[in-house]
One Martini backbone bead per residue (centre of mass of N, CA, C, O) as a GRO file, in nm:
protein
  293
    1MET     BB    1   0.095   0.037   0.023
    2PHE     BB    2   0.072   0.362  -0.019
    3ARG     BB    3   0.305   0.612   0.121
    4GLN     BB    4   0.374   0.917   0.205
    5ASN     BB    5   0.676   1.119   0.196
    6TYR     BB    6   0.733   1.387   0.431
    7GLU     BB    7   1.067   1.418   0.429
    8VAL     BB    8   1.033   1.538   0.140
    9TYR     BB    9   1.154   1.839  -0.035
   10PRO     BB   10   1.089   1.988  -0.298
   11ARG     BB   11   1.301   2.133  -0.569
   12HIS     BB   12   1.454   2.369  -0.754
   13VAL     BB   13   1.700   2.321  -1.024
   14LEU     BB   14   1.898   2.555  -1.206
   15CYS     BB   15   2.061   2.559  -1.517
   16VAL     BB   16   2.305   2.809  -1.618
   17LEU     BB   17   2.413   2.965  -1.914
   18GLY     BB   18   2.716   3.146  -2.042
   19SER     BB   19   2.892   3.460  -2.110
   20GLY     BB   20   3.033   3.612  -1.855
   21LEU     BB   21   2.913   3.555  -1.590
   22ASP     BB   22   2.784   3.730  -1.308
   23PHE     BB   23   2.721   3.657  -0.993
   24ASP     BB   24   2.598   3.924  -0.885
   25VAL     BB   25   2.385   3.952  -1.105
   26VAL     BB   26   2.241   3.686  -1.062
   27GLU     BB   27   2.170   3.733  -0.762
   28LYS     BB   28   1.998   3.984  -0.806
   29VAL     BB   29   1.783   3.863  -0.991
   30VAL     BB   30   1.690   3.636  -0.802
   31ALA     BB   31   1.603   3.817  -0.565
   32GLU     BB   32   1.398   4.003  -0.720
   33VAL     BB   33   1.222   3.768  -0.860
   34GLY     BB   34   1.202   3.534  -0.651
   35GLY     BB   35   1.287   3.584  -0.360
   36PRO     BB   36   1.237   3.428  -0.091
   37GLY     BB   37   1.463   3.137  -0.095
   38PHE     BB   38   1.632   3.225  -0.321
   39SER     BB   39   1.936   3.091  -0.484
   40VAL     BB   40   2.294   3.078  -0.524
   41ASP     BB   41   2.552   2.854  -0.615
   42LEU     BB   42   2.874   2.916  -0.533
   43GLU     BB   43   3.028   2.641  -0.532
   44HIS     BB   44   2.921   2.577  -0.856
   45PHE     BB   45   3.052   2.813  -0.974
   46GLN     BB   46   3.162   2.868  -1.324
   47GLN     BB   47   3.437   3.005  -1.537
   48ALA     BB   48   3.373   2.755  -1.752
   49HIS     BB   49   3.380   2.503  -1.957
   50ASP     BB   50   3.137   2.234  -1.994
   51PRO     BB   51   3.155   1.930  -2.166
   52ARG     BB   52   2.870   1.803  -2.058
   53MET     BB   53   2.634   1.985  -2.168
   54PRO     BB   54   2.552   1.883  -2.450
   55ARG     BB   55   2.456   1.605  -2.349
   56SER     BB   56   2.261   1.702  -2.131
   57PHE     BB   57   2.071   1.862  -2.324
   58ASP     BB   58   2.012   1.626  -2.523
   59ALA     BB   59   1.862   1.456  -2.275
   60SER     BB   60   1.622   1.707  -2.237
   61LEU     BB   61   1.447   1.770  -2.500
   62ALA     BB   62   1.564   2.027  -2.653
   63ASN     BB   63   1.490   1.969  -2.961
   64VAL     BB   64   1.194   2.070  -2.953
   65SER     BB   65   1.302   2.408  -2.911
   66PHE     BB   66   1.568   2.419  -3.052
   67THR     BB   67   1.809   2.610  -3.196
   68GLU     BB   68   2.100   2.692  -3.330
   69SER     BB   69   2.151   2.911  -3.117
   70ASP     BB   70   2.114   2.730  -2.868
   71TRP     BB   71   2.339   2.527  -2.935
   72GLY     BB   72   2.562   2.740  -2.945
   73ALA     BB   73   2.543   2.824  -2.647
   74VAL     BB   74   2.626   2.548  -2.533
   75GLU     BB   75   2.901   2.512  -2.685
   76THR     BB   76   3.019   2.828  -2.591
   77HIS     BB   77   3.027   2.833  -2.307
   78ASP     BB   78   3.183   2.993  -1.982
   79SER     BB   79   2.926   2.948  -1.786
   80VAL     BB   80   2.809   2.825  -1.455
   81VAL     BB   81   2.483   2.812  -1.290
   82TYR     BB   82   2.294   2.770  -0.980
   83VAL     BB   83   1.947   2.755  -0.899
   84LEU     BB   84   1.745   2.789  -0.598
   85SER     BB   85   1.480   2.688  -0.440
   86PRO     BB   86   1.269   2.649  -0.215
   87PRO     BB   87   1.146   2.431  -0.028
   88MET     BB   88   0.853   2.220  -0.063
   89ARG     BB   89   0.580   2.174   0.084
   90GLN     BB   90   0.359   1.935   0.137
   91ASN     BB   91   0.079   1.804   0.025
   92ASN     BB   92  -0.235   1.593   0.104
   93ALA     BB   93  -0.430   1.533  -0.145
   94PHE     BB   94  -0.272   1.234  -0.224
   95ASP     BB   95  -0.336   1.103   0.050
   96LEU     BB   96  -0.488   0.805   0.130
   97HIS     BB   97  -0.438   0.865   0.471
   98ARG     BB   98  -0.577   1.108   0.534
   99ARG     BB   99  -0.651   1.363   0.791
  100VAL     BB  100  -0.901   1.580   0.868
  101MET     BB  101  -0.935   1.856   1.033
  102VAL     BB  102  -1.148   2.006   1.214
  103GLY     BB  103  -1.221   2.308   1.029
  104HIS     BB  104  -1.032   2.291   0.762
  105GLY     BB  105  -1.020   2.122   0.523
  106ASP     BB  106  -0.923   2.200   0.190
  107GLY     BB  107  -0.771   2.468   0.254
  108VAL     BB  108  -0.501   2.342   0.334
  109PHE     BB  109  -0.429   2.227   0.058
  110GLU     BB  110  -0.451   2.483  -0.116
  111GLU     BB  111  -0.237   2.654   0.024
  112VAL     BB  112   0.008   2.467  -0.030
  113TRP     BB  113  -0.033   2.430  -0.335
  114ASP     BB  114  -0.012   2.733  -0.412
  115ARG     BB  115   0.283   2.761  -0.320
  116THR     BB  116   0.397   2.566  -0.525
  117PHE     BB  117   0.307   2.720  -0.775
  118ASP     BB  118   0.457   2.984  -0.701
  119VAL     BB  119   0.745   2.874  -0.711
  120SER     BB  120   0.729   2.775  -1.009
  121ARG     BB  121   0.665   3.053  -1.126
  122ARG     BB  122   0.917   3.203  -1.018
  123MET     BB  123   1.128   3.024  -1.163
  124LEU     BB  124   1.032   3.103  -1.443
  125ALA     BB  125   1.092   3.407  -1.407
  126VAL     BB  126   1.395   3.373  -1.353
  127THR     BB  127   1.471   3.247  -1.620
  128ALA     BB  128   1.387   3.487  -1.797
  129ALA     BB  129   1.559   3.706  -1.657
  130LEU     BB  130   1.835   3.575  -1.721
  131LEU     BB  131   1.799   3.569  -2.035
  132ARG     BB  132   1.768   3.898  -2.022
  133SER     BB  133   2.078   3.918  -1.855
  134GLY     BB  134   2.289   3.698  -2.037
  135ALA     BB  135   2.182   3.441  -2.063
  136THR     BB  136   2.160   3.137  -2.297
  137ALA     BB  137   2.079   2.888  -2.098
  138ALA     BB  138   1.837   2.628  -1.977
  139LYS     BB  139   1.785   2.383  -1.696
  140GLY     BB  140   1.591   2.146  -1.537
  141GLU     BB  141   1.715   1.936  -1.283
  142SER     BB  142   1.433   1.817  -1.147
  143SER     BB  143   1.361   1.682  -1.465
  144GLY     BB  144   1.548   1.718  -1.724
  145LEU     BB  145   1.452   2.007  -1.860
  146ALA     BB  146   1.461   2.176  -2.179
  147HIS     BB  147   1.465   2.496  -2.338
  148GLY     BB  148   1.439   2.733  -2.538
  149ARG     BB  149   1.450   3.059  -2.511
  150GLU     BB  150   1.163   3.127  -2.634
  151ARG     BB  151   1.008   2.921  -2.465
  152TRP     BB  152   1.067   3.033  -2.189
  153LEU     BB  153   0.950   3.319  -2.238
  154THR     BB  154   0.664   3.232  -2.311
  155LEU     BB  155   0.593   3.082  -2.049
  156ALA     BB  156   0.642   3.319  -1.855
  157ASP     BB  157   0.437   3.516  -1.979
  158ARG     BB  158   0.189   3.331  -1.940
  159ALA     BB  159   0.209   3.303  -1.633
  160ALA     BB  160   0.179   3.611  -1.571
  161GLU     BB  161  -0.121   3.610  -1.725
  162ALA     BB  162  -0.260   3.426  -1.550
  163ARG     BB  163  -0.611   3.400  -1.409
  164ASP     BB  164  -0.589   3.090  -1.334
  165ARG     BB  165  -0.517   2.776  -1.217
  166GLU     BB  166  -0.558   2.611  -1.477
  167MET     BB  167  -0.373   2.774  -1.662
  168LEU     BB  168  -0.118   2.751  -1.487
  169ALA     BB  169  -0.095   2.443  -1.488
  170VAL     BB  170  -0.034   2.409  -1.790
  171ILE     BB  171   0.224   2.581  -1.800
  172LEU     BB  172   0.391   2.436  -1.576
  173PHE     BB  173   0.387   2.161  -1.702
  174HIS     BB  174   0.544   2.244  -1.968
  175ALA     BB  175   0.797   2.357  -1.811
  176TRP     BB  176   0.865   2.090  -1.588
  177VAL     BB  177   0.755   1.834  -1.749
  178LYS     BB  178   0.877   1.522  -1.837
  179ARG     BB  179   0.804   1.373  -2.165
  180PRO     BB  180   0.891   1.062  -2.236
  181LEU     BB  181   0.990   0.786  -2.032
  182LEU     BB  182   1.175   0.491  -2.053
  183ASP     BB  183   1.072   0.192  -1.842
  184GLY     BB  184   1.061  -0.060  -1.998
  185SER     BB  185   0.703  -0.082  -2.009
  186LEU     BB  186   0.732   0.232  -1.942
  187LEU     BB  187   0.571   0.542  -1.965
  188LYS     BB  188   0.685   0.862  -1.832
  189SER     BB  189   0.704   1.102  -1.589
  190CYS     BB  190   0.888   1.415  -1.482
  191GLY     BB  191   0.793   1.675  -1.224
  192MET     BB  192   0.525   1.675  -1.043
  193HIS     BB  193   0.657   1.753  -0.766
  194LEU     BB  194   0.669   2.067  -0.856
  195LEU     BB  195   0.321   2.051  -0.832
  196GLY     BB  196   0.208   1.846  -0.606
  197ALA     BB  197   0.228   1.553  -0.767
  198PRO     BB  198   0.193   1.282  -0.930
  199ASP     BB  199   0.299   1.074  -1.149
  200VAL     BB  200   0.303   0.908  -1.478
  201GLN     BB  201   0.214   0.572  -1.586
  202ILE     BB  202   0.247   0.366  -1.887
  203ASP     BB  203   0.151   0.052  -1.990
  204ILE     BB  204   0.278  -0.098  -2.305
  205GLY     BB  205   0.416  -0.390  -2.321
  206SER     BB  206   0.727  -0.324  -2.375
  207PRO     BB  207   1.031  -0.405  -2.419
  208ALA     BB  208   1.331  -0.330  -2.357
  209GLY     BB  209   1.473  -0.171  -2.651
  210LYS     BB  210   1.220  -0.143  -2.814
  211PRO     BB  211   1.091   0.001  -3.065
  212LEU     BB  212   0.868   0.272  -3.103
  213PRO     BB  213   0.603   0.388  -3.229
  214ALA     BB  214   0.513   0.708  -3.292
  215THR     BB  215   0.207   0.676  -3.242
  216LEU     BB  216   0.230   0.559  -2.956
  217VAL     BB  217   0.383   0.789  -2.823
  218GLY     BB  218   0.170   1.005  -2.881
  219GLU     BB  219  -0.064   0.869  -2.724
  220VAL     BB  220   0.080   0.857  -2.448
  221VAL     BB  221   0.135   1.156  -2.413
  222ASP     BB  222  -0.161   1.239  -2.415
  223LEU     BB  223  -0.235   1.075  -2.162
  224ILE     BB  224  -0.039   1.201  -1.965
  225ASP     BB  225  -0.147   1.488  -1.994
  226GLU     BB  226  -0.437   1.435  -1.914
  227VAL     BB  227  -0.384   1.318  -1.629
  228ALA     BB  228  -0.206   1.541  -1.510
  229LEU     BB  229  -0.420   1.770  -1.541
  230TYR     BB  230  -0.629   1.631  -1.367
  231LEU     BB  231  -0.460   1.633  -1.105
  232LEU     BB  232  -0.428   1.964  -1.108
  233THR     BB  233  -0.767   2.043  -1.151
  234GLU     BB  234  -0.923   1.798  -1.010
  235ARG     BB  235  -1.090   1.699  -0.731
  236ARG     BB  236  -1.139   1.395  -0.800
  237ALA     BB  237  -0.831   1.311  -0.803
  238ARG     BB  238  -0.810   1.295  -0.474
  239GLU     BB  239  -1.013   1.016  -0.480
  240MET     BB  240  -0.846   0.814  -0.591
  241SER     BB  241  -0.810   0.454  -0.639
  242ASP     BB  242  -0.726   0.151  -0.631
  243GLY     BB  243  -0.871  -0.011  -0.925
  244GLU     BB  244  -0.960   0.194  -1.096
  245GLY     BB  245  -1.108   0.339  -1.372
  246TYR     BB  246  -1.011   0.468  -1.710
  247ARG     BB  247  -1.142   0.718  -1.944
  248SER     BB  248  -1.133   0.945  -2.202
  249THR     BB  249  -1.378   0.795  -2.329
  250PRO     BB  250  -1.662   0.615  -2.340
  251ASP     BB  251  -1.520   0.430  -2.598
  252GLY     BB  252  -1.259   0.387  -2.472
  253PRO     BB  253  -1.006   0.269  -2.324
  254ARG     BB  254  -0.937   0.080  -2.037
  255TRP     BB  255  -0.794   0.170  -1.718
  256ILE     BB  256  -0.583   0.076  -1.455
  257MET     BB  257  -0.526   0.197  -1.128
  258GLU     BB  258  -0.203   0.253  -0.961
  259ARG     BB  259  -0.024   0.301  -0.668
  260HIS     BB  260   0.320   0.420  -0.652
  261PRO     BB  261   0.625   0.440  -0.569
  262CYS     BB  262   0.944   0.602  -0.596
  263LEU     BB  263   1.193   0.368  -0.717
  264GLY     BB  264   1.393   0.510  -0.939
  265TYR     BB  265   1.475   0.701  -0.691
  266GLU     BB  266   1.633   0.859  -0.469
  267GLU     BB  267   1.559   1.072  -0.208
  268ASP     BB  268   1.815   1.273  -0.298
  269SER     BB  269   1.683   1.322  -0.556
  270PHE     BB  270   1.550   1.557  -0.770
  271PHE     BB  271   1.340   1.333  -0.898
  272PHE     BB  272   1.194   1.273  -0.650
  273ASN     BB  273   0.860   1.143  -0.569
  274PRO     BB  274   0.660   1.151  -0.284
  275TYR     BB  275   0.377   1.090  -0.447
  276GLY     BB  276   0.452   0.925  -0.680
  277TYR     BB  277   0.245   0.699  -0.880
  278TRP     BB  278   0.037   0.659  -1.161
  279ARG     BB  279  -0.069   0.353  -1.289
  280PHE     BB  280  -0.142   0.240  -1.628
  281THR     BB  281  -0.344  -0.042  -1.717
  282PRO     BB  282  -0.472  -0.248  -1.920
  283ASP     BB  283  -0.814  -0.360  -1.961
  284GLU     BB  284  -0.815  -0.693  -2.007
  285PRO     BB  285  -0.962  -0.960  -2.095
  286SER     BB  286  -0.995  -1.269  -2.014
  287THR     BB  287  -0.843  -1.587  -2.157
  288SER     BB  288  -0.945  -1.783  -1.971
  289THR     BB  289  -1.080  -2.083  -1.875
  290PRO     BB  290  -1.342  -2.179  -1.733
  291ALA     BB  291  -1.446  -2.349  -1.482
  292GLU     BB  292  -1.584  -2.619  -1.384
  293PRO     BB  293  -1.876  -2.689  -1.194
   0.00000   0.00000   0.00000
């Protein structure tokens, strides 16, 4: 039975590249835009080219929105700096064993959850501000996801203009959640812990290492997106339980949902999700022969 691990506090770690980055300038921008709790890691600040960065960005789905200019910035950088958000207190909206204190109700969940959204929105604003102040590339280390410069700026501008929680949830999801990642027979997301929710796994029944048809990957990504946004915006999502069924449409395929802990990463990993995963397995009819009466 899944139990939420409340001893882990998710946080954003942002890797920023540039040419001639000035630590004091970066620190000032982070303090002004991020606000209390945001900091710059002085220990790992380096004014030198890091040869690992091209491969690191290549593994972060950067090609989805990177231009030649973005790749050039990664190849020619001579400065690396890391920005940290404050640790984010967990909400217990997805804790199957939660006990609500009399008189508090869901307001307690919403308050903590909204603070998580606010930290993620502010980190997105910090990313854009740094790119507008001399940085040339950025990657979210807490989900392993990078965007091109223009994509970062567009997401940050949209988040600043968002007028309701649902709209903000969509923007933050696309900013910070990486998908799909292949793990054996599972395609999954990584980064939902930065939005206070479980990640999503889809069991596709394919052995590890076997090439997947592009159409299948596209369908699974659509399902991951649909479920993840449901978790972030629908109150009913907080009441889901193991063994329930899920359909995208009334006549669509039925999936069985199971809650699992985050076993793929150590608890001290930036990728670790204390809310665990919702795993979706196809609900296929039994092919076994009924027993004789």
